[in-house]
C-alpha positions in Angstrom: -45.0 10.0 -60.5 -47.1 11.1 -57.4 -46.4 7.7 -55.8 -42.8 8.1 -56.6 -42.9 11.6 -55.1 -44.6 10.6 -52.0 -41.9 7.6 -51.3 -39.0 10.3 -51.6 -40.5 12.6 -49.2 -40.8 9.8 -46.9 -37.4 8.8 -47.2 -36.1 12.1 -46.6 -38.3 12.5 -43.5 -36.4 9.1 -42.2 -33.2 10.6 -42.9 -34.1 13.8 -41.1 -35.3 11.8 -37.9 -32.5 9.6 -38.3 -30.0 12.6 -37.9 -31.9 14.1 -35.0 -31.6 10.8 -33.4 -28.1 10.5 -33.7 -27.5 13.7 -32.5 -29.5 13.3 -29.3 -28.0 10.0 -28.6 -24.4 11.3 -29.0 -25.4 14.2 -26.6 -26.7 11.6 -24.3 -23.6 9.3 -24.8 -21.2 12.5 -23.8 -23.3 12.9 -20.6 -23.0 9.3 -19.8 -20.5 7.3 -20.6 -21.8 4.3 -18.9 -24.5 4.1 -21.7 -24.7 1.3 -24.5 -22.6 -1.0 -22.9 -23.7 -4.4 -23.5 -21.5 -6.7 -21.4 -20.6 -6.6 -17.6 -16.9 -6.6 -18.8 -17.1 -3.6 -21.2 -19.1 -1.5 -18.4 -16.7 -1.9 -15.4 -13.9 -1.0 -18.0 -15.5 2.6 -18.2 -14.5 4.8 -15.1 -17.3 5.0 -12.6 -19.6 2.5 -14.1 -21.7 -0.1 -12.3 -23.3 -3.4 -13.8 -26.5 -4.6 -12.6 -26.8 -8.3 -12.8 -30.3 -9.0 -11.9 -32.0 -10.9 -14.5 -35.1 -9.2 -16.2 -33.8 -5.8 -15.3 -35.9 -3.3 -17.4 -33.4 0.0 -17.3 -29.7 0.0 -18.5 -27.6 -2.3 -16.8 -24.8 -0.3 -17.1 -25.0 3.1 -15.3 -22.8 5.7 -13.4 -22.1 5.6 -9.7 -24.1 8.4 -8.7 -27.3 7.1 -10.4 -30.3 6.5 -8.7 -31.3 3.2 -9.6 -33.7 0.1 -8.7 -31.2 -2.6 -9.0 -30.3 -4.7 -5.9 -27.3 -6.5 -7.2 -24.6 -5.1 -8.7 -21.2 -5.6 -10.0 -19.0 -2.7 -8.9 -15.3 -3.4 -8.5 -13.3 -0.5 -6.6 -9.6 -0.1 -6.5 -8.2 -0.9 -3.3 -4.8 -1.8 -1.4 -5.1 -5.4 -0.1 -1.6 -5.8 1.4 1.3 -3.6 2.4 4.8 -4.6 3.5 6.8 -1.7 5.3 9.9 -2.6 7.0 11.5 0.3 8.6 14.2 2.4 7.0 18.0 1.7 8.5 19.0 4.6 10.5 21.9 6.5 9.2 23.6 7.8 12.2 25.9 5.1 14.0 28.0 2.5 12.7 27.4 -1.3 13.9 30.3 -3.3 14.9 28.8 -6.5 13.7 28.1 -6.0 10.1 27.1 -9.6 9.3 24.1 -9.2 12.0 22.4 -6.4 10.1 20.5 -5.8 6.8 20.6 -2.2 5.8 17.1 -1.0 4.2 17.2 2.1 2.1 13.7 1.9 0.5 10.4 1.4 2.0 7.5 0.0 1.7 9.0 -3.2 0.0 5.8 -4.7 -1.1 2.1 -3.5 -2.3 -0.8 -5.6 -3.4 -3.0 -3.4 -5.3 -6.5 -3.9 -7.4 -6.9 -1.2 -9.8 -9.7 -0.4 -12.2 -9.0 1.1 -16.2 -8.8 5.1 -15.6 -8.4 4.8 -11.9 -5.4 6.2 -10.2 -3.7 5.3 -7.0 -0.8 7.1 -5.2 1.7 5.3 -3.4 4.4 7.2 -1.2 7.8 5.7 -1.2 10.8 7.1 0.8 14.4 6.4 0.2 17.1 7.3 2.8 20.6 6.9 2.3 22.3 4.5 5.1 25.7 4.7 6.8 27.9 1.9 6.2 25.8 0.4 2.9 27.8 -2.6 1.8 29.9 -2.1 -1.2 31.5 -4.6 -3.3 34.4 -3.2 -5.8 35.4 -5.3 -8.7 38.4 -3.9 -10.5 38.3 -5.3 -14.2 41.6 -4.2 -16.0 43.0 -4.5 -19.5 46.5 -6.4 -19.0 47.9 -5.9 -22.7 51.0 -4.3 -23.3 50.1 -0.7 -23.4 48.6 -0.8 -19.8 51.8 -1.6 -18.3 52.3 1.5 -16.6 48.6 1.8 -15.3 48.9 -1.6 -13.7 51.8 -0.6 -11.6 50.4 2.5 -10.5 47.1 0.6 -9.4 49.6 -1.8 -7.7 51.2 0.9 -5.5 48.1 2.5 -4.8 46.3 -0.8 -3.8 46.4 0.0 0.0 45.3 3.5 -0.7 42.2 2.4 -2.4 41.3 0.0 0.2 41.8 2.4 3.0 39.9 5.0 1.1 36.9 2.8 0.6 36.9 1.8 4.2 36.7 5.5 5.2 33.4 5.6 3.0 31.9 2.3 4.4 33.4 0.2 7.0 31.3 -2.9 4.9 34.1 -3.1 2.0 35.1 -6.1 -0.1 37.6 -5.5 -3.2 38.3 -7.9 -6.0 40.3 -8.1 -9.2 40.3 -9.5 -12.5 41.9 -9.1 -15.9 41.4 -9.6 -19.5 43.1 -8.9 -23.2 41.3 -11.1 -26.1 40.5 -14.3 -27.5 43.6 -16.1 -27.9 42.9 -17.3 -31.3 43.8 -15.8 -34.7 43.5 -13.1 -35.9 43.0 -11.6 -32.6 46.1 -13.1 -30.8 48.9 -15.3 -31.4 50.1 -17.8 -28.8 53.9 -18.8 -29.5 57.0 -19.9 -27.3 60.0 -18.1 -26.6 62.0 -20.4 -28.9 61.1 -18.1 -31.6 64.1 -15.7 -30.7 64.7 -14.4 -34.1 61.1 -12.5 -33.9 61.8 -8.8 -33.0 61.1 -7.5 -29.5 57.6 -5.5 -31.0 56.6 -8.7 -32.3 57.1 -10.7 -29.0 54.7 -7.8 -27.4 52.0 -8.7 -29.4 51.9 -12.2 -28.8 51.0 -14.3 -26.0 53.9 -16.4 -24.4 54.2 -19.8 -22.7 50.3 -20.1 -23.0 49.8 -17.3 -20.1 47.0 -15.6 -22.6 43.4 -15.5 -21.2 40.6 -13.6 -22.5 39.4 -13.3 -18.7 40.6 -14.1 -15.6 39.1 -13.6 -12.2 42.3 -13.3 -10.2 40.7 -11.9 -6.9 37.3 -13.0 -6.1 35.6 -10.3 -3.8 37.3 -10.6 -0.6 37.4 -8.3 2.9 41.2 -9.3 2.9 41.7 -6.2 0.9 45.7 -6.2 1.8 46.5 -8.8 -0.6 45.0 -6.6 -3.6 48.3 -5.0 -4.3 50.4 -8.0 -4.5 47.8 -9.7 -7.0 47.9 -6.7 -9.0 51.6 -6.5 -9.2 51.9 -10.3 -10.1 49.5 -10.5 -13.0 51.2 -10.8 -15.9 51.2 -8.3 -19.2 50.2 -10.0 -22.5 49.6 -8.8 -25.9 47.6 -9.3 -28.9 47.2 -8.4 -32.5 44.5 -5.9 -33.2 43.7 -2.6 -31.2 40.4 -3.4 -29.7 40.0 -5.9 -26.8 37.4 -8.5 -25.6 36.4 -6.3 -22.6 32.8 -6.7 -23.3 33.2 -10.4 -23.0 35.4 -10.0 -19.5 32.6 -7.5 -18.2 29.9 -10.1 -19.2 31.8 -12.9 -17.2 32.5 -10.5 -14.4 28.6 -9.8 -13.6 26.9 -13.0 -14.4 29.5 -15.3 -12.2 27.8 -13.8 -9.1 28.9 -16.7 -7.0 32.5 -17.1 -8.8 33.2 -13.3 -8.3 31.2 -13.2 -4.8 28.8 -10.4 -5.6 26.5 -9.8 -2.4 22.6 -9.5 -2.7 22.3 -6.5 -0.6 25.2 -4.5 -1.6 26.0 -1.6 -3.9 28.0 -3.5 -6.6 30.8 -1.3 -8.2 32.4 -2.7 -11.4 35.9 -0.4 -12.2 36.5 -1.0 -15.9 39.9 0.3 -17.2 41.3 0.2 -20.5 43.0 2.2 -22.8 41.7 0.4 -26.1 38.2 -0.1 -28.0 36.1 -3.1 -27.6 35.0 -5.9 -29.7 31.2 -6.6 -30.2 29.1 -9.3 -31.5 29.6 -10.5 -34.9 33.7 -9.6 -34.8 34.0 -13.2 -33.6 33.3 -14.6 -37.1 36.8 -13.5 -38.1 37.9 -16.5 -36.3 35.0 -18.8 -37.4 33.2 -18.4 -34.0 29.4 -18.3 -35.4 27.7 -19.3 -31.9 26.6 -16.5 -30.3 27.2 -15.3 -26.5 24.8 -17.1 -24.1 25.4 -14.7 -21.5 26.2 -17.4 -19.0 29.1 -17.9 -16.7 31.8 -20.1 -18.0 34.8 -20.0 -15.4 36.6 -23.0 -14.1 37.9 -23.5 -10.6 41.2 -21.3 -10.9 39.0 -18.5 -12.2 39.9 -18.8 -16.2 37.3 -18.1 -19.0 36.7 -21.3 -20.7 34.7 -20.5 -23.8 36.4 -17.7 -25.6 37.4 -19.9 -28.3 34.0 -21.4 -28.7 31.3 -18.3 -28.4 31.2 -15.0 -30.1 31.4 -11.3 -28.4 28.5 -10.4 -26.7 26.6 -7.6 -28.2 26.2 -3.9 -26.6 22.2 -4.8 -25.8 23.3 -8.2 -24.0 25.7 -6.1 -21.6 23.1 -3.4 -21.0 20.5 -5.7 -20.1 22.9 -7.8 -17.9 23.9 -4.7 -16.0 20.5 -3.8 -15.2 19.3 -7.2 -14.2 22.0 -7.6 -11.9 21.8 -3.8 -10.4 25.8 -2.9 -11.3 27.3 0.4 -11.1 29.8 0.4 -14.0 32.8 3.1 -13.8 34.8 3.4 -17.0 38.3 4.6 -16.0 39.8 4.9 -19.5 42.5 6.8 -21.1 41.7 10.2 -23.1 41.9 8.3 -26.7 39.0 6.5 -26.2 37.2 8.7 -23.8 34.8 9.5 -26.3 33.8 5.9 -27.3 32.9 4.9 -23.3 31.1 8.3 -23.2 28.5 7.2 -25.7 28.5 3.7 -24.4 27.9 4.8 -20.5 25.1 7.0 -22.1 22.9 3.7 -22.9 24.0 1.8 -19.6 21.8 2.3 -16.8 23.9 3.5 -13.6 27.2 4.0 -15.2 29.7 6.5 -15.4 32.8 7.5 -17.0 36.3 9.1 -16.1 39.6 9.9 -17.5 42.4 7.8 -16.8 45.5 9.8 -17.3 48.3 7.5 -17.3 51.3 7.2 -14.8 49.9 10.7 -13.3 46.5 9.2 -12.7 45.3 9.2 -9.2 43.1 6.1 -9.3 42.1 6.3 -6.1 40.6 9.7 -6.0 39.2 8.9 -9.5 37.3 5.9 -8.2 36.4 7.6 -4.4 34.9 10.6 -6.4 33.0 8.6 -9.0 31.6 6.5 -5.9 30.5 9.7 -3.9 28.8 10.7 -7.1 27.0 7.6 -7.8 25.9 7.2 -4.1 24.8 10.7 -3.7 22.2 10.1 -6.4 19.0 8.4 -6.5 16.9 7.7 -9.7 13.7 5.5 -9.8 13.3 3.2 -12.9 10.1 0.6 -13.2 9.4 -2.0 -15.5 5.7 -1.1 -16.2 4.1 -2.1 -19.5 2.2 0.1 -22.1 -1.1 -0.4 -20.0 0.3 1.1 -16.9 1.5 4.6 -16.6 3.9 5.4 -13.6 4.5 9.0 -12.8 7.1 10.1 -10.2 6.8 13.1 -8.1 9.3 14.4 -5.3 10.6 17.5 -3.7 14.1 16.1 -3.3 15.5 17.8 -0.3 14.4 21.2 -0.9 11.2 21.1 1.3 9.2 22.8 -1.5 6.4 21.4 -3.6 6.8 18.2 -5.2 7.6 18.6 -9.1 7.3 15.9 -11.8 10.8 13.9 -11.3 12.2 10.4 -10.8 15.9 11.6 -9.9 17.2 13.4 -6.9 21.1 14.7 -6.4 23.4 15.8 -3.3 22.1 13.0 -1.2 24.2 12.6 2.1 24.1 9.8 4.8 20.8 9.8 6.8 18.8 12.2 4.1 15.3 11.0 3.4 13.8 11.5 0.1 10.1 11.2 -0.3 8.3 10.1 -3.7 4.8 10.0 -4.7 4.2 7.5 -7.5 1.1 7.6 -9.3 -0.1 4.3 -10.6 -2.8 5.0 -13.5 -4.2 1.8 -15.6 -4.6 3.1 -19.0 -6.2 0.1 -20.4 -6.9 -3.5 -20.0 -4.8 -6.2 -21.9 -6.7 -8.3 -24.6 -5.5 -11.2 -22.9 -7.1 -11.9 -19.5 -4.0 -13.7 -18.2 -2.0 -10.4 -18.3 -4.5 -8.9 -16.0 -2.4 -9.5 -13.0 1.0 -8.1 -13.5 4.2 -7.9 -11.1 5.8 -4.1 -11.3 9.2 -3.6 -10.0 9.9 0.1 -9.2 13.6 0.1 -8.0 16.5 2.6 -7.8 19.0 2.6 -10.2 22.4 0.6 -9.1 20.7 -0.5 -5.8 19.3 -4.1 -5.2 16.2 -3.0 -3.1 12.9 -2.5 -5.1 9.2 -1.9 -4.2 7.3 -5.0 -5.8 3.8 -3.7 -6.9 1.4 -7.0 -7.1 -1.4 -5.5 -9.7 -4.5 -7.0 -10.2 -6.3 -5.2 -13.1 -10.3 -5.3 -12.4 -11.0 -5.5 -16.0 -13.1 -8.6 -15.5 -16.5 -9.3 -13.7 -16.9 -12.0 -11.1 -20.3 -12.8 -12.0 -18.6 -14.1 -15.4 -17.5 -17.1 -13.6 -21.0 -17.8 -12.1 -22.6 -19.2 -15.5 -25.8 -20.9 -15.2 -26.4 -23.2 -18.3 -29.7 -24.2 -19.9 -31.2 -21.3 -17.5 -34.9 -21.3 -17.2 -34.9 -17.6 -17.5 -33.1 -18.1 -21.1 -35.7 -20.4 -22.0 -33.2 -23.4 -21.3 -31.8 -22.5 -24.6 -29.2 -20.5 -23.3 -26.7 -19.6 -20.1 -27.3 -16.7 -17.8 -24.0 -14.8 -17.2 -24.2 -11.6 -15.0 -27.6 -11.5 -15.6 -27.8 -11.5 -19.4 -28.5 -14.5 -21.6 -26.0 -15.8 -23.8 -28.0 -17.9 -26.6 -27.3 -21.2 -28.1 -26.8 -21.1 -31.8 -30.0 -20.5 -33.8 -31.7 -18.9 -30.9 -32.0 -15.2 -30.1 -34.0 -12.6 -28.0 -33.4 -11.0 -24.7 -34.6 -14.6 -23.1 -33.3 -17.0 -26.2 -37.0 -17.0 -26.7 -36.8 -16.9 -30.5 -35.2 -18.8 -32.9 -33.9 -17.3 -36.3 -36.3 -19.3 -38.8 -39.1 -17.8 -36.8 -37.9 -14.1 -36.8 -37.6 -14.4 -40.4 -41.2 -14.5 -40.6 -42.4 -12.4 -38.1 -41.6 -8.7 -37.1 -43.6 -8.4 -34.1 -41.0 -7.4 -31.6 -39.6 -4.7 -34.1 -40.7 -2.1 -31.9 -37.7 -3.1 -29.4 -35.1 -2.3 -32.0 -35.5 1.6 -32.1 -35.9 4.1 -29.8 -38.9 6.7 -29.4 -37.0 9.5 -31.4 -36.9 7.2 -34.8 -38.8 4.5 -36.8 -35.6 3.1 -38.2 -35.0 0.0 -36.7 -31.3 -0.5 -35.7 -30.3 2.8 -36.9 -30.2 1.2 -40.2 -26.9 -0.7 -39.7 -28.4 -4.0 -38.4 -31.2 -6.6 -38.5 -33.9 -6.6 -36.0 -34.4 -10.2 -34.6 -36.7 -11.4 -32.1 -37.0 -7.6 -30.6 -33.1 -7.3 -30.7 -30.7 -5.7 -32.8 -28.0 -7.6 -34.7 -25.3 -5.0 -35.9 -23.9 -5.4 -39.0 -20.3 -6.8 -39.5 -17.8 -4.9 -41.4 -15.1 -5.8 -43.7 -12.5 -4.5 -41.4 -12.8 -6.6 -38.4 -11.2 -3.9 -36.1 -14.3 -1.5 -37.2 -17.4 -2.5 -34.9 -20.7 -1.5 -34.8 -22.6 -1.7 -31.3 -25.1 -0.5 -29.0 -28.5 -1.6 -28.2 -29.8 0.0 -31.4 -26.5 -0.2 -33.2 -26.4 3.8 -32.9 -22.8 3.4 -32.0 -19.5 2.4 -33.5 -15.6 3.0 -33.2 -14.7 4.3 -36.5 -16.9 7.4 -37.3 -15.0 9.8 -34.7 -13.1 12.8 -35.9 -9.8 12.5 -37.1 -6.5 14.7 -37.0 -3.9 14.0 -40.0 -5.8 11.4 -41.3 -5.6 9.4 -37.8 -8.7 8.4 -35.7 -8.6 10.4 -32.8 -5.1 11.3 -33.7 -4.0 8.0 -33.2 -3.9 5.2 -30.0 -1.6 7.3 -28.0 -3.9 10.3 -28.0 -7.3 8.6 -27.5 -9.9 5.9 -28.9 -13.1 6.1 -30.6 -16.3 5.2 -28.6 -19.6 5.2 -30.0 -18.8 8.0 -32.4 -16.8 10.2 -30.1 -13.1 10.5 -28.9 -12.3 9.7 -25.7 -9.1 11.1 -25.1 -6.2 9.7 -23.0 -4.8 11.6 -20.0 -2.6 14.7 -21.4 -4.9 15.4 -24.4 -7.9 17.0 -25.3 -10.0 18.5 -28.3 -12.4 16.9 -30.7 -9.8 14.7 -32.4 -7.5 14.7 -29.3 -5.3 16.4 -31.3 -4.3 19.0 -28.5 -2.3 18.8 -25.4 -3.5 19.6 -22.1 -0.1 21.1 -21.0 0.7 24.2 -21.8 4.5 23.8 -21.3 5.3 24.1 -24.8 3.6 27.9 -24.8 5.7 29.0 -22.2 9.3 30.3 -22.6 12.2 28.8 -20.4 12.6 31.5 -17.3 9.4 33.3 -18.3 6.2 32.4 -16.3 3.5 34.0 -18.5 2.0 32.0 -21.2 3.1 33.1 -24.8 5.2 36.0 -23.2 1.9 37.6 -22.0 1.3 38.6 -25.7 -0.8 36.0 -26.9 -3.2 32.8 -26.1 -2.3 29.3 -25.9 -4.1 27.1 -28.2 -3.7 23.4 -28.7 -0.1 23.3 -27.6 0.5 26.2 -29.7 0.6 30.1 -29.0 -1.8 32.1 -30.9 -0.1 35.9 -30.7 -2.5 39.2 -30.7 -1.9 42.3 -32.5 -1.7 45.7 -30.3 -1.6 49.3 -31.0 2.1 49.0 -31.3 2.2 46.1 -33.6 1.8 42.2 -34.6 3.8 39.6 -32.3 5.1 36.8 -33.6 7.6 33.9 -32.7 6.7 30.4 -31.1 6.3 32.3 -27.8 5.0 35.6 -29.4 8.4 37.0 -28.0 9.0 39.2 -31.2 7.5 42.1 -32.7 8.8 43.2 -36.1 6.4 46.1 -36.7 7.2 47.5 -33.2 10.2 48.9 -34.2 8.3 52.1 -34.9 8.3 52.8 -31.5 11.9 53.9 -31.7 11.1 56.9 -33.7 7.9 57.7 -31.8 10.2 57.8 -28.6 12.8 59.8 -30.4 11.8 63.4 -29.4 10.8 62.7 -25.9 14.3 60.8 -25.3 16.1 63.7 -27.1 14.6 66.6 -24.8 14.5 64.6 -21.6 18.2 63.1 -22.2 19.9 65.8 -23.9 17.8 68.9 -24.0 17.4 69.1 -27.7 14.7 68.2 -30.6 11.3 69.2 -31.3 10.4 69.1 -27.9 13.5 70.9 -26.2 11.8 73.2 -24.2 10.7 72.0 -20.7 7.2 72.9 -20.7 6.7 71.5 -23.9 8.6 68.3 -23.3 6.7 67.8 -20.3 3.5 68.3 -21.7 4.1 65.7 -24.9 6.0 62.9 -22.8 3.9 62.4 -19.7 4.1 58.4 -20.4 8.1 58.5 -21.1 10.3 58.1 -18.2 13.8 58.1 -19.2 17.1 57.2 -17.3 20.5 57.8 -18.0 23.0 54.9 -18.1 26.7 54.9 -18.9 26.1 52.2 -21.6 23.0 50.6 -22.8 22.5 46.6 -23.0 23.3 44.8 -26.2 20.6 42.8 -28.0 21.8 39.8 -26.5 21.6 40.9 -23.1 18.1 42.3 -23.5 15.3 40.5 -21.2 12.0 39.6 -22.3 9.9 42.8 -23.6 12.8 45.0 -24.0 13.6 46.9 -27.3 17.0 48.3 -28.2 17.2 51.8 -30.2 19.9 53.4 -32.4 18.6 56.4 -33.9 20.7 59.5 -35.6 19.7 63.4 -35.0 20.2 66.2 -37.1 23.6 66.6 -35.8 24.4 63.3 -37.1 25.0 61.9 -34.0 23.8 58.6 -33.0 22.0 57.7 -29.6 21.0 54.8 -28.2 18.0 53.6 -25.7 16.1 50.8 -24.5 12.7 50.5 -23.4 9.9 48.4 -22.1 6.3 49.1 -21.4 5.1 48.6 -18.4 1.3 49.5 -17.5 0.9 52.0 -20.4 4.4 53.8 -19.2 7.7 53.8 -21.3 10.4 52.9 -19.1 13.7 54.1 -21.2 17.2 53.6 -20.3 19.2 56.0 -22.4 23.3 56.3 -23.1 24.3 59.5 -21.4 26.9 60.4 -24.1 26.0 60.7 -27.8 28.4 59.3 -30.5 29.4 62.1 -32.9 31.3 61.6 -35.9 34.2 64.2 -36.4 33.4 66.9 -38.9 35.2 66.5 -42.3 36.8 69.5 -44.0 36.2 68.8 -47.7 37.6 72.0 -49.0 41.1 70.8 -47.3 40.8 67.3 -48.5 39.9 68.2 -52.3 43.0 71.1 -52.3 45.2 68.1 -50.6 44.3 65.5 -53.2 44.7 68.0 -56.3 48.1 69.1 -54.7 49.0 65.3 -54.3 48.1 64.7 -58.1 49.7 67.5 -59.5 53.1 66.8 -57.3 53.1 63.3 -58.6 52.6 64.1 -62.1 55.7 66.7 -62.3 57.8 64.5 -60.5 56.8 61.7 -62.6 57.7 64.0 -65.9 61.0 65.1 -64.3 62.1 61.6 -63.3 61.3 60.6 -66.9 63.2 63.5 -68.1 66.2 62.9 -66.2 66.3 59.0 -67.1 66.1 59.7 -70.8 69.0 62.4 -70.6 71.1 59.9 -68.9 70.2 57.3 -71.5 71.4 59.5 -74.3 74.5 60.6 -73.0 75.5 57.2 -72.6 74.8 56.2 -75.9 76.7 59.3 -77.3 79.8 58.4 -75.5 79.7 54.7 -76.4 79.5 56.2 -80.4 82.7 58.4 -80.0 84.7 55.7 -78.3 83.9 53.1 -81.4 84.6 56.0 -83.9 88.1 56.4 -82.3 89.1 52.7 -82.5 88.0 52.4 -86.3 91.1 52.4 -88.5 90.8 52.8 -92.0 93.0 52.5 -94.9 92.8 54.9 -97.4 94.9 53.5 -100.2 92.6 50.7 -100.8 89.5 49.0 -100.4 89.4 47.4 -96.8 87.0 44.5 -97.8 89.5 43.6 -100.7 91.4 40.2 -100.0 94.5 39.4 -102.3 94.3 36.0 -103.7 97.8 34.6 -102.8 99.4 34.6 -99.6 103.3 34.7 -98.9 104.9 32.8 -96.0 108.6 33.1 -95.2 110.9 30.2 -93.8 112.7 31.7 -90.5 115.4 29.2 -91.0 116.6 30.6 -94.4 116.1 34.3 -93.4 119.1 36.6 -93.9 
């Protein structure tokens, strides 16, 4: 029993020492994030860490940049901009006569070659200036079904005006025109000849006649000869189809991807005006006609500009159109009628750089509509990028205000010559697992403009010494390779210099003192095996859970959890050596709290939690004051503060109306030193009160209501009271009772008299009727009036004498 007890005490001592060691190691790791990094790659992927690649280095190879070290050869990649292409912006002041001799530049710089370490931030300043006479390509894509005939005629009449208006906006302008209806295949469209004269006129309008129907036709490619636009529109043929939706998305796809056939220029603002009064077909609708091959998103126009694959390919999906518009930097303007405006409004919200407007039939001013939309598009700049999840890009700009820069990627209200500067913060949040992804090309571009800033990013996630491998190195006992100062042993060999074999170490524990630090006697923290003076940490059944560190003291699975998620999930932080390392914008033991306090600040109020609480973990913790307990999302309400109304009642009465408990001047002044009352014609409603103000309505002894609002300012209650009280008119109860009783008595007597009059009249009528019937009665006094003789006598008038 005594040996068993001693053994238990020994185990208890070991456990206590282990706990103390783990706690001390944790405290050290908090102060030094470079500790316990076993490879060069793991070291430099930690911010501000340097790797020593000198062989036989006794100290920790991974150390902080400000540490005192004896290492003479280090691996320390530093963020750097190695190349910048910065062509000057085009001046916006004067027009040039030879447009073809110039290239307009609105964005600078155009190229930056950048080397960036994980968790490092590089700031790049980018300028955008709206240039004068920036080239514009406007392609008008119109629905030419029967219902759009009036709009076609309107556009034809205003064609010259449209061209002239756009020339006033920019002298480098080209105009084109295309039309669409629907696929010429049942059940969408029926192609018959005029020979079927027995068909009704309405039926013929819904059919294509003389093989004139086409799903899409490029009638006029983009051209500077804009004067032929009106005639092209006027001579375009109206056709029809069966169903209500049209093949608009299919036509839009062709008008965008057929860049050479349409004539889209590389350096120009590209406008596609899409005009229709109907809905659109999407991917899958073509199966009704047996078209099962998906739309390939490629150009299929013949020499005459006609779409050739309408009866072979399905309609494109909305996702395809969104991607194509973005890829080709097209500004789409949906000029549609009122009945489908909401449909295209929803579509516009998903298409980058698009807008919508109402096309109101014959009265519509197409020129004005396009001009206004162009001005709206060209006066706004919005920056976008195609960065992956490993790179975070944030935009800051003051636009044209001249004030401090705020987080925004969009500026409005720009005029020709206005320059806007964006500060672009590029942060490498983590290294991709695949080394092939350590080199990325990021494009930062303004929406709808074919210019961009190319960021050639090299992620400093690996070490140059990884490529300097010395195989069969003598330092590694010729039983391993020397990489970045560390031996990578061959199979069956272990040790700092590969000097031991696995079989030898199973028989000897001579080097076990290298497997634990001075704070504990437990080898490898109890989570590994000491082999040849080095810890071989245990493997977990879950491959994502890893035990690491020189003494197996670290892991990536025992960190704090929030809502059963390790470090609140990958979006918030990651677990390193038992501690959560939070991503930018998060804090807390489990990275569960946002650093930002925006959620604790009510819109329009610069105070956190309305000045009545503290912001903790992105939420307001309201305080309790002598006036009451505050609550609400921003501590803006105080349900228990309503008692202040009754406390201020007497002071408001004496200061405002010279009445109440403190009506005497000296008493009022003595008891109401902290109340300042100001008369107003009418107090504000509850909906009109600002933050901190309270509304009160109280009845006095005269049953009159007086209203006032108050707010506290440095211990003084500032009161605004209504000048006039609202008193109810006094009610004469005795008169009311007399009136009610008299009315009831009068109504009762009147009812009795009326009943008596009606019954008297009715009795008189009955008596008179009885007398009349008695006078008409004739009685035979000689016999029984009820007796009838058994025989009847008849006389022949012919034999009468």
